[in-house]
C-alpha positions, 0 to 999 in steps of 0.5 A: 244335471249339468250333463243332461242340460248339455245333452239337451242343448247339443240335441237342440243345436243339431236339430236346428242345423238339420232344419236349417239345412233342409230349408236351404235345400228347398228347391225354388218356387217358380212362376211362369208368367205368360202375357198375351199379345204384347208389343215391343214398345210395352217393354220399357227395357227395350229400345222401342219402349222408352217409358211409353207405359207405366210398368213398375213391377215389370221394370223391376223384373227386368232391372234385377233379372236377366233379359234374354234379348234373342229369345225367338218363338217357334210358332207365333200364335197363341196355342202352338206357342203355349204348346212349345212352352208346356211340352218343350216340343215343336207343335208339329208333334201334337197328337190331338185328333183335330191336328191329326185330322187336319194333317190328313186333310192337307195331304200329310202336311202339318198345318200349325194353327190354333189346333195343337193341344195337349192330350190326356196321358201326355207327360208335360212340364207339371208332371215332371215337377210333381215328381220332384215334389212341387205343387203345381197350379194354373190360372188364366188363359188355357188354350193349350190343354185339350178339353172334350165335349164343351157345350156350344151355345146356339145363341152367342148373345144368350143371357148368362144370367138365365139359369139354363144358360148359367148351368152350361157356363159352369159345366164348360168351366168345370170341364176345363178345370178338370182337364187341366187337373188331369194334365198334371196340375194340382190347382186350376182356378180363374180359368179361361178356355180361350180368349174372352171373345171365344168362350161362347157367349158375347155377354161374358166376352170381357177381360177380368185381370182381377179375377185371374190375379185372385186365382194366382194369389190364392194359389201362393197362399195355399202352397207357400209351405211347399215348393210350387210352380205357378203357370200364370197366363193373362188374357191381356193385352189381347183383344177385347181391349176397348175400355168397356170390355176390359178395365171398365167392364163389370168386374163380376163377369168371368168365364164361369159367369157372374161372381157373387162379389168383386175380387180385391187383390189389385188396386182399384180399376178406377185408379188406372187412368189417374196413375197413367196420367200422373206418370205422363205415359201415352202408349195405346192401351196404357191402362190395360198394360198397367192392369197387367203390371198390377197383377205382377205386383200382386204376386210379388206382394204375396211372395213377400208377405209369405217370406218366400220371394227370395226363394222364387224364380220368375219367368216373364214371357210374351207369347209371341211378337205382335208386329208380325203375328201369324207369320215367321217374320222377325216381328212375329218370332222375336219377343224377349224373355225376362228371368228374375231371381233375388240377387240376379243371375251370374250372366248379368242383366242381359244375355244375347244367347239364342234361345227358343220357347221350346227351351223353357220347360227343360230350363225350368226342370233344371232349376227345380232339380227335377229328373227328366228324359232329355231325349224327349224334349226338342228344347235344351236347358239354358240354365247354364247360360243363366249361371254363366257356366256355358254359352249357347251353342245353338247352330240354328233356330227352326220355326213353323206356322201354318203353311210356312217353315223357316230356319235362321243360321249365321245371320241368314233366314230362309223362309218357305211357303207351301200350299196343298194342291187343292187350295191352289186349284179352288174355284172362285165359288169355293174360295167365296164359300170359305171366305163367307164362312169365316166372315160370318163367324166374325159378324156373329161376334161383332168383330171387324171383317178384314177382307171381302175379296175371294180372289185375294191371295192366301196368307202364310197362316191360313187358306182363307182368302185374304188371311185371318185377323191374326195375321192381318197386321202383317198380311202383304206388308213385306215386299216379298210376302207372296213369294214362296221362297224368301231369303234375308240377311238379318245382319244388314236387313233386320226388317226383311225387306230385300229377298235374296233368294234369287240373288246368285251371290247367295246361292251357296248359302241358300242351299246350306239353309235349305239343307238345314231346314230339311234336317228339321223337316225330316225329324218331324211328323208330316210332309213339307216339300222344299 
């Protein structure tokens, strides 16, 4: 009898050891949290912040994790930045019909705007993670995975409560969900195809952070027993940011129409103002930033509830710099990345390694222990940097957007702008027609008109006279903005105010930078004549 008991105990010990070993071997959960249009001062961990905002959860990620202070976005507007993250590739490699047609129309010059979408059959980050045994989910703003045959509402101000209109709203929502599922995600809920202003109906053009957070919390709830990857994309602080269209809007309004009941995963919206007032913070849109931070808190709380926080890695990324959005100036390309895990990373609280958002996908795959063909990615993993096993070895960083290309190397930036011949030779009438079409679209959505002059120069981003709203904050603001060749010494002139392109003392370095930029151009689709 004693012998049998001993055998049973031995088996139990062995079984426990196997279970424990398997638990130890479980890959970490990964959350990729991408915010939309944050300013540097909204980060208390940066010098620009200094407690202008109440963000206790974001502060926690920064204090306990690693802040990658030299993270640079390749293409600083919404869609291509997300393409970089999701594919690990430059957006000029996009193959969706809209982008390919645009390239042909521009004389084979690729023009990266809100037009670079993932296509059916394209293997992207969630596919590789699923192969590695991960459950994959997306909530919030899409604006990167292509959706075909969305219904276009003839009346922007139609009532979404009308049955016929509501049916089309749901139809568009389900098409968007299905496209995301087809792109490799197991779960897609609380989805916006685009920002609220551009989902088709004015009455639905409001923010709902509670609804997005609910989708994320429910994904964690459903998948806590498996390793998971959650792509959590907010639509804030991006416009609309007026209180009545954001945190004071009807909480039942979503991209799928009106909910039957309010989401209840975040602190009550009515507490936002009292909390920021009690904290004494005075930054613009302070309630919206706290609203976003509450969503981080909801995810952390759910992870703790499920006892999986200690086995979760969190990436917090803002899609691009906001001070020079729509350009390749530093105010557009620079935005920090925060990477958090329990206990922190070996590299410490801050890393000055130069990374780009094309590097996120291979890094996430390395953290997950997934197999992937390194040669299919333009980005490179910086897991070794986080683990303090390697130092970054990037010779240069490349940037592309609209009609501009740039390269940064050895502290110098070369910035080139090239327009197709047809744009340069447009008549006054043709320019006026282009501007009218653009402004009419903004009027329909009751949005501000930024320019009425058809003779205004183009921006770097578009060939609409005077530029579009995305780049309006930086349009014409730099002394050399309208010069087609620009060179800056970022060590002595981080604000990019002195163009050195015609300075003979920099001739040899300009030549080297042009040659470096040419190597990128030669490796990518399309033409760009330096």
